[in-house]
N, C-alpha and C positions, 0 to 999 in steps of 0.2 A: 423480826430478828430472836428475841432468845425461844423461841418454839425450833424454828431453823437450827437455835445452836445444840437444845438441849437434842433434834433429832441427828444433828450431826457428831454428840459427843456418845448418840446407842451404835453408830457405826451405820448409818442410817439415811445416805449419802445423799443417793438420785430424790427421797422425801424433802429436805433438806434444802433443796433446789429453789423451788418457786417461791419460798421466805424470803429467803435472803434476794432475788428478783422484785419483791417487792421491797425491801431495801435500799437497792441499786434508784429504783424508779423512783423514792421519795425523793433520796438526795438526790437524784441529775433538780427534781421539780424544783425542793427545797433550796438549795443552796448551789446550783450553777456545779457546771463540771466542772473545773477545776481547784473545789474545792474535799481539804483533807479528810473531813467526816466524806465523801464521796469516794471517795482512795479509798478508807476504812469498809466498807461494804463492798467493793469493786474486791478485795482480798477477799473478805469471808465467798463473796460467790464464786471466785476462779478458786477456792479454796475446795467449795462444795465436790466445783465441775472434775477438778482434778481428781480427786478420793472417787470418785464416782467414773473414772475412768472417761470421761469428755474431756478429753487431755485437746482439740481441737479448738473448744470454747473456753478453755481454761488460756490460753495464752494469746490472746487479744485484752484479756479484762489484766490481766497481770503487770499488760504493758501498758494500759492507761492507769492503772494505781501507780506504775513507776516514776510515768512522767508527772503525773501532780509531784508526787511525791521532788521528787528533784527540783520542780518549777517554785514549790512553795516553802519548801528546807534543805535546799540545797542538796548536792548530788553526795555530800560526803552524812549524810543524817543517818541514821542506827535505821530508819524507814526503810530509806534505801538498798540496805545491805543487808535486811529483812525479805523487802520484795525479789533482789535480787535471789536468796537463796531461794526463792518458790521459785523465779525462773529456771534456774540451773536446777530443780529435783526435773521440774516439766520435761524440758528439754532430756534427762537422761529416762525417764519416763519414756518420751517421745522415741529413743537411742540414739538422739541429736548430742555424740556424745562430746566434739567438740566442740562444743556451744555450749555445752552442761559444763565440759570442765572448766572454761574458758570466764564463763559467769559466776558460778560457785568460788574460783578464787578472786575473783573483784568483790562478789559479796563478804570475807575475807579479808582484805583488804576492809573496804570501807567500814567492815565491825569490831575488827583489832586498833584502829585509829583513833574510832567511838568513845566504845567499853573496852575492850580490851582484850588477853589473851584467856582471860578465866572467863567470860561470859557465857550463859546458856546459851545466847542464842549464836554465840563466835561456835561453842558447840554441835550448836545441829545441824548447820555448814557442814562442821567435820563429817560431822556423818555419814550427811549425805555424799561428800564428795568423796570417801571410803568406804561409801557403798559403789559409789560410782564405778573406784579403781577397780572394785570385786569383780566387776561388768566384764570392766577391760580385758581382767586377766593381769592385774597388773599387785597383784599378791602383798608383797611388803610396803607395798607405801600405803596397802590398804590396811595394814597390821597394827602400821605407823597413827595413820590420826583417827582410825574408828578409838584405837589405846587412848591413846588423847584426848578424844572427847567423854567415854567411859569416864577419864581422870576428876574432868572437870565439873560431872554429871553427878557420878560422888562426891569430890568437893563441894560442893555449891545449893545441889539440889539434895542428901542422902542417898545413905545405899537404897533404900525402898521405894526411890519413888518410880511413877514408870519409864523416864528418858531414860533413866540405867538397865532398864528392862529391854528398851530396845535396843542400847547399845551390844549389850550383852546378847541377843538375840544375834544383830552384826555380824562381829566379833565369829559366834559357834558356824556361820553360814561360812564365813572363810576359813575355819577349821575343817571343817567338812569338805568342802566344797576339795581343798588340800589333801585332804588324807591325817590329818591332825584328829584324832577323833574322843582322843581322851578330851581331850581339851573344847572340843565339841558339848561331851557327855557333859561335861560342867558344866558349858553355861547358859544353852538351853535350858534345863530344868531350872535353873537358880532366873533365869528371862519368868518362864514362867510364874513362877509360885510369887515373883515381884508382880505381872500382868494382872494374875488374877488376887493377887491382893488389891488393887488400883483403881482395875476394870472392870470388875467381877467374875466369876468364874466362868458364864455364858457370854461374856463380850465376845464380838466378828472380831479382834486384835488379837484373840489366841489363838485362832485357825493356823493363822501365816504358822507361827514358830510351833503347833503341835505339830502341823503339815510334814516341817526339816524336822523335826525330835524324829516323826516316824521312820520317813527317808531314809535317818540315821539310824536309829533301832534296825531300818532293812541292809545295813549294808553291812552291820555288825552281824546280821543272821537271826541277831535276838524280833523272830517273826513273832512272838504275841506279843511284845512291849511293840511294837512298830504296827499293829493293827490294832490294839487299844485306842495309839494315838491317833491314828487316821478314822476311824471308826468317829471320834471326840468331836477333832475337826470335822467334817463331815453333818457328825448333828448342829453342831455350833452355828453351819454358814444355814444345812433348810432354815434352823427357826429363824435367825437373824437376817439373813437373807432372800430366804423362799427357792423355790429347790427347783426355779428355773434362771439361778443366778450363774455366772462360769463358773465362779469355784466354787459349791455345787458340782457344777462337774468336770471338775479340775480332782476333786473328790476322788468322785466315784472312777474318775481315771487312775489315781493315785493306788486306790484298794485294789480294782484291776492289775496293779501292777506287781502286788501285794500275791493277789492269790495266783496269779499266772509262777510266780516264782516259786511258791511250795507245792506246788503240782495241785491247786484247787479249781482247775478246771472249772466247773459249773458256778462256783463265786465269778471266776473272772470274765465268764461270756452272759454272766448277767449287766458286770455292771461297765463294760465298756462301750455297748450300745448305747446303756443312759448314758453315759459321761460325753460320747459324741454324739451327739443327739441333741445335749445339752449345750456344750461348747458351738454347734452352727446354728443355733437358733439364736444366746447370746454373742457370742462373737462374728459371728457372718459364713457362709459356710468354705471359704477361701483361704481361712486363716490361718499359721501355722503351726497353732497348738492342735485344732483340728487333723493335721497333717499327721502329728505326730500319736493321738490318741488311735487313726485309725490301724499305722502303723503296727503302732502298740499290739493291736486285735490282732493283726495280719499274724505279729511273733507267735502267738499264742494258736493260730490254726496251724500253724508251721510243727510248730509247737506236734501238735496231734496229730501231725502227721498227712492233713487235710489238706496241700499242694490245691490244690483246684478250688478251695475257695481263700487260701494267702494269698494268691497270686494276683484277683481283682484287685485286693485291698492295698499292695501295694502299687499297683498299679495309677488304684482311687489314687495316697497318700500321697506318690509324688504326684499325680497333675494339682493337688492340695498345695502339693509346695510349693510348686514350679509358678500356679500364678500372686501365691502369699511374696516368695523372695527374688524369683524371679532362677528361669531356667539354669543356668551355670550356678546361683547358686547350691539348687537345688543337685543334683549333679554331685554334688560334691559327697 
C-alpha cells in the first residue's frame, strides 16, 4: 500500500494500480467481503483507476465500497458521503451528467448533516459540482459553488494549501471560458504558485494549469508567454507520463495550434502529426479528440492553400467524429 500511495502522490497512477490490487486481494482473504478495511482498499484501487482514466473499472469498485459502508456504518455516515463524491466525479468524467449531479447532491446532503457546511470534504464535493456545472455551461451556478469551496478551503486549510490552488484553477477555467480574462489572468498564476510550492515544480499536476494558462495567453495574443507555458506543460508531461501518453499528444496539439495561429507552419507541421499519432495510440483511432486534431491539421493545410491535402484531412476527421459521437452529432 505504501508504494501504491507514493506512486499515486507522484502522479504515476497506472503504476500504482497493481499495489492496490494486492491490498484488495489481501483484504478479501483476511477480512471477508463486507469488512470496512476492504472498503478502504476498494476505494484506493478505484481512485487509482479513475486517475489513470480506467473509468469503467473504477465504477464497480466504488459501488462495492459504497455498499459496504452503507451496510456497516449506515447510509448517513461521512464515509458514504465521501464515496458518493467519488462516484459522482466518475460519472462526470464519463459524461453521465444527470447521474453525476444527483450523486454529488446526495453526497452534499450526507456531508452537511454529519460534518457541516464548513468541512473540507464538503468543499471537495462543491468543487466537483462546480466543475460539472461548468461543463454543462451553467456558469453562474458553477461560479457560486466554486467560490463557496474556495472560501471553505482558505478558512480550514490556509491560503497556501494545494486544494486552494485547485479551487483557483477551477474558477480561472470559468473566467477563461466566459471571457472574463482579467480574472482568469489573476487566478491561474496564483493557482500555479500554490501548486508549485505544494507539489513541486515538476509534478504532473502542474501541467493542466500551464495548459489553461497557455490557452488564456493565446486568446490575449500574448504568444511568447503562451508558448513558454505550453512548452513547460509538454516537458513536464514527457518526464512524468512518458512520450506516448495522451496528455503529451494534447500538449503537442496545443502547441501546433499556437504555431498555426502565429504563422509558424514549419513548427505546426511537426507537432500536428506527432500529436495525432500519440492520441490515436493512447485513445484509439475513433476518439473525438483525434478528430479535433486531424481537423485542426486540415485547417493548417487550408491556410497554406494546400486544398488537395486539406480536404482528405477534413473527410478523415468527419469519419472519426461520426464513429465517436454518431453521424447526427458530428454533422452539427
